[in-house]
N, C-alpha and C positions, 0 to 999 in steps of 0.2 A: 670522662675522667682520663681516657687515653691520650686526648688531645692535650691536657695539661701536663701529662707526664712527658709527652713528647717536646712540648715547648720548654720544660725544664732542661733537656739535652741542648736544645737550640740556645739557651740563655747560657750555660755555663761552658759551652764548648769554645767560647770566646777567649776564656782564659785560657784553656788548653792550647788553642790554637795560635793567636796572637801574641799570648805572653810566653807560655814555656816553650812553644815549638819554634816561634819565629824571631822575636825582636829582644826578649830579655836575654837570651844566653849569650849572644854576640855583644849586644850593648853592655852588660854588666861585665862581661870579661874585659871589655875595653876601659870601662870605669876602674875596675881593679887594677889593671895595668897603668892607670894614671897613677894609681896610688903605690905602685910598687917599688921596691927599692932597686939598687943597682944590679942585683942578682935576679930580678924579675919575680920576687916574691913579695906577697903580703902576709900581714901577721894579725890577723883576727884573734881575740882572746889569748894573744901572746904565742900562738902557733905560727909556723913558718911554712906556707904552702905556696906552690907556684900559682900565680894570678890566673894562668889558663885552666886550673882546676878548682877555683873558687867557686863558680856556678854548679857543677856536678855535686861537689861536696855539699853546699848549701841545699839543694835539692834532696840528697840523702838525709842530712840532718833534719830537715823538716818533716821527712816522711817518718823517721824514728820516733819523733815526737807525736805526729799524728795517729800512730798506731794505738797509744794509749788514750788518746782524746776520742777516736773513733770507736774502741771498744766500751768506754764509759758511756759515750753518748748514745750507742746503739742500744745499751742495756736499759738506760734511761727512758728511750723511745718505746722500746717494747715493754716495759713495766706501764708506761703512763698512757701509750696510745697517742703521743704528741708528735708523731712523725713529721707532720708538716710544719709545725712551728719551730721545731729544731733545724730541719732541713733549710727552711727559707731564712732564719737567724743566722746560721752560718753563712749562707749564701751572701748575705749582706755584708758581713764582716769581711768575707774574702773580696767583695766588690769594693769595699771602701779602701782596703790595702792596696788594691789594683789601682785604683784611681790615684793613690797617694804615691804611686810610682813617677807620676809627673814631676814630682821634686828630687827625683834622681839624676844628678848631673856632676861634672867635675869628677873628684875622686871620692864621691860618697858612696863608697860599695857597701860599707858596713849597713847603710841606710837601706840600700837595695837587696842586701841579704836580709835584713830583718823584716822587710816588707813581703819579701818572697815567702820566708817562712810562715807568717802569719796567713797570707793568701794560700799558700798551699795546704796548710793543714785544715783551713775553712772550706776550701774546694773539696779536699778528701771527705772530710765529715758529711758535707752536704749531698755529695754524688752517692755516698754509701747509703745514706737514708733514703735517696731517691730509688736506689736499687731495690729497697725493701717493698716497694709497691709493685714490682713485677708479678709474683705470684697471684695477686689479686687483680690484675689486670686482663689475665687471659688464661683460658682451659690449658692444660698441659701440652696439647698438641699445636697450640696457637702461638706458644711463647717464643720459638725461634723467630717467627715472622714479625712479631710485636717488638722483641729486642732489637730485631734487624732495623725496623721502621724509625725506632727511637735513636739508633745511631746515625741513621741516614738525616734525620732531622739535624741530629748535632753537628754533623760535617756540614750541612747544607747552612746552618745558622754561622759556624764559624767561618766557613768560605766566603758568605755574604760580607761579614765585618772586614774579613782579609782584603777583599777587592776594594772595599772603601779605603782602608788603610794603604794599600798600594798606591791607589790614586793620590793619597796625601803625601805619601813619601816621594813619589816620583814628582810632584808638582810643588815640593817645598821652596824651591827657589822662588816660583812665582808667586807663593804665597808671602814670601819674605822671612820664611824661618829657616834655621840650620837644620841640617840633617839630624842632629842630636834632639833638637826640639821636637822635630816631627816623629821621631822614635818615641818620645815621652809622650806626645799626644796619643800614638796609636795604643801604648800600654794603658793609658788612663781610659782610652774609649772602651777598651776591653770590660773594665770595672763599670762603665756607665752601661753599656750594653746588658751585661750580666744583672745589674740592679733593675733595670727597666722590665725586661723580659721575665724575672723572676715573680713579678705580679701576677702573671698567667696562672702558674701553679699555686700560688698563694690563694687564688680565688677559685680555681677548678678542681684542685685535689682535695679529699677528705682528710681529716686531722690522723686518722689512723690507718696504717697500712699493715695488715696482717696481723697484728697482736691479738691475742685472745681478749675479746671483750671485758670478760669478768676481771682479768689481770689488770687491763688498763684502768677499769673503773675503780679497783681497790686501791690503785696508787697515784691517781690523778692529781690529788691535793698534796702529795708528798713525793715529788718526781725523783729527787736523788736519795730518799731513805732506803737504805738497804742496797743501794745500787752496787757498791763495790763487793758487798757478799754475794749478790746476784751474779755479778761478773764472775766471780770466782766459781761459783756453782755451774755457770754456762761453760767456762773453759774446762772444768772437770768433765762435764757431761760430753763434750765433745769427743772424749775418748772413747766413748760408747758408739761413736759412728766413724770407725777408722777409714772406711771406703770414702767417707765425705773428705776426710782430711787428706787423704791420699789425692783424689782429684785436686784439691785445693793446693797441695804441695806443687802438683804438675803444673796448675795455673800460675802460681806465684813465681815459678821459676821462669817458663817461657814468656809470660807477660811482663815480666821484669826486662827481659832482653828487648820486647817489642817497644815498651814504653821508653828505655833508654835510647833506642835507635830515633824514635820521634823526638825526643826531648834534646837530645845532642846532635841531630842532624843538621841543624843551621850553624852550630858551633863547628862541626866538622867540614861543612861546606866552606865557611868564611875561612877558617884558619889554615885547613888542609889542602883544600881544593882551590882556594882563591876566588871564591865566588863574591859577586858584590851583593849588597843588600837586596837590589831588585830582583836578581836572580834568584836569592833565597826565598823572597816572598812569592814568585812565580811559581817556584817547584812546590812551596807548601799549599799553594791554591790548587795546583794540580792534584796534589795528595787528597785534599778536601773534596774536590769534584769527582775523582775516579774513586775514592772511598764511598761515596754515596752508592754508585753503582756496584762497587764491589761487595758492599754490606748486604745490599737486596739481592745480588746474584749468588752469593754464598748461603743466603737464606733460602733460596729456591733450591740450590743444590742439596742442601741439608734434607729438605722435604723428601728427597730422592734416596739419598745414600746415608743419611742420619747425620746428626751434628757432630759427633765424635770423629767420624772418618773425614768429614769435611774439615774440621779443626787440623787434624793431623796433616791432611794435604797442604794447609795453608802454612804449617811449620815448615815444611819442606821448602815451600816458596820463599820464606823468611830466610832460610840457610842460604839459598841461591842469591836472594838480594844482597845480604851481607857480603857474600864472596865478591859480587860484582862490585860493590862499593869500595871494598878494600883494594880492588885493583884500577879503580877510576881514574883515569888521567886529570890531572889540575886544569883549570881554566878552560874547561869545556862545558860550556852550560848545556847543550843539547843532551849530552850524555847525563848530566845531573838530573836534567827533566825526565828522561826514561827511567832514571832510578826512582824518582818521585812516583811515576805513574804504577811502578811495581809495587812499591810500598802501599800505595793507596788500593790497590786491587785485593790485597790480602789484609790490610789492616782493619777496616770495619767489620768484615765478616768474621774474622777470627775472634775479635773481642765481643761481638754481639752475640755469636753462638756460644762463647764460653759464659757470657752471662746467663743467658737463658738455661743452659745446661746445669749450671751451679743451682738455679732456683729450684730444680727438683730434688736437690739433695740436702735441702735444709728442712729440719722438723717443723711443722706448723706453730707459730707464734714466736720464732726465734729469728725472723727473717732479718730485721735491722743488726742484730748482734752478729750472725754469721757473714752478712753483707759487709760489716765492718772489717773483718778479717779478710774478706776477698779484696777489699779495696786498698788492702795494704800494697797490692801492685796492679794498678789500673791506670786509667788517664792521668799522666802527671804526678803519680805518687809512688813510683817504683824507687827502691833505695838501693838494693844490691847492685843492680845494673850500673847506675851512675857512680857508685863506690868503686866497682872494678874498673869503670872508663877512666874516672879521675886517677885512681892507682896506676893504671897501666900508662897514662900519659906523665904522670909524675916520675915513673921509673925510666921510661923510653924517651919523653920528649916528643913522642909521634902519635898524632891522632889516628893514624893508620892502624897501628899496634892497638890504640884503645878501641877501635871499632871492630877489629877482628877478634878481640878477647871476648866480645859478647856471644859469639858462635856456641860457647859452652852452655848458655841458658837454654839455647832453643834444642839443643842435642839432649840435655838431660830432661827437659820438660816433655819432649816428645816420647822419650823412653818410659817416663814414669806413667803418662797419659795412657799409653798403649796397655798397660796392665790393670787399668781401673776397669772393673765389672760394672758398669753403669746401672744395669737392671737390678742387679742385687743391692747396689749402694741405694737406690731411690726405694726399693722395697723395704731396705733397713730403717729409713726414716718414718716410713708410713705413708708416703705420697703415692698417688696413682701414677703408674709407669706409662708414659707416651708410647704411641703406637710404633713410632721409628725413632731409635736413637743412634 
């Protein structure tokens, strides 16, 4: 069962790496600029925004919608026990929307925005449901290792496809296609990869992940019946677990910063640092490769020092990385590659350990619902960070100002996480407490 779960990360990481992190941001920005007026603005839905802010604004918009969809879907999954069917169904919707990005060319920025919204919502819901499997995959003291291994699989899968896409992009002249067409092929390949490898979890994972059997059996034939009322009760019941909510607040804050750095790094590299597409893809490949080792390394460190201390240490690393990124000189690929290695070192471990730590703080039988809230700020689904990033650029016209504005997320997240008494929080929801936290 663990293997099927690992391959699910392998499958969906292609969307995060190829689409959100590398190709779509710069390409959709170029398409938006093609449609811009003389002032450099585009006008979606009658609004006037800078073309350079369209991509981060669209990411934020998609996530705001996905919050409601994730919460409702998580409630349905926990009521019915149909986690796998819903998870894979949303995965295929996202994969089809991603494959549709092949049609994105010229000045069709609205089409690109619409496909991004659909794909990102589907991605968020699918991954949130996959997280619900974690409590049933490993004993409390083994979850850090299992979660870290899952992230390592994800970075390996995303990195492997990126290598193929880099070869395609570099050789587009020899293949007789334009650079724009090569980018569109790379975007579509992520959807195809996602769809093909989702077959493995579809075959290997059980339908139910963590929901109480009697609850699922009682609602199997009426999946949406009472789901809105059930969602309302769940949201109210969360107030009974304030320490879980405190941890969630810390995570939503610092991980929004992490995800914004990841999703906007290519845009920052291309527009502010003057990096070519090849340099951007190479840098992301470095992130993917280093993140595999980083996830496993921080997982081992957590065994000795505890997950909380390890996460706090990684947040310090993020602050240093952001500061270096702000002062980084333009047109210097080697410095950009060094920054990519620093990001990779802290990226996988901080996220994997955050996921496994949160799994201890969920009342049994509510995994999908709680992880739907958690997924509000995870790979590719942050919204506060892109909004702040986009506003900073809107007001200053500088991507350096936009990138340094993200420091606030790491500082606040660190301060809140320090105050979370994890042992008491785990005991409060009735779960066994791991030997080391």
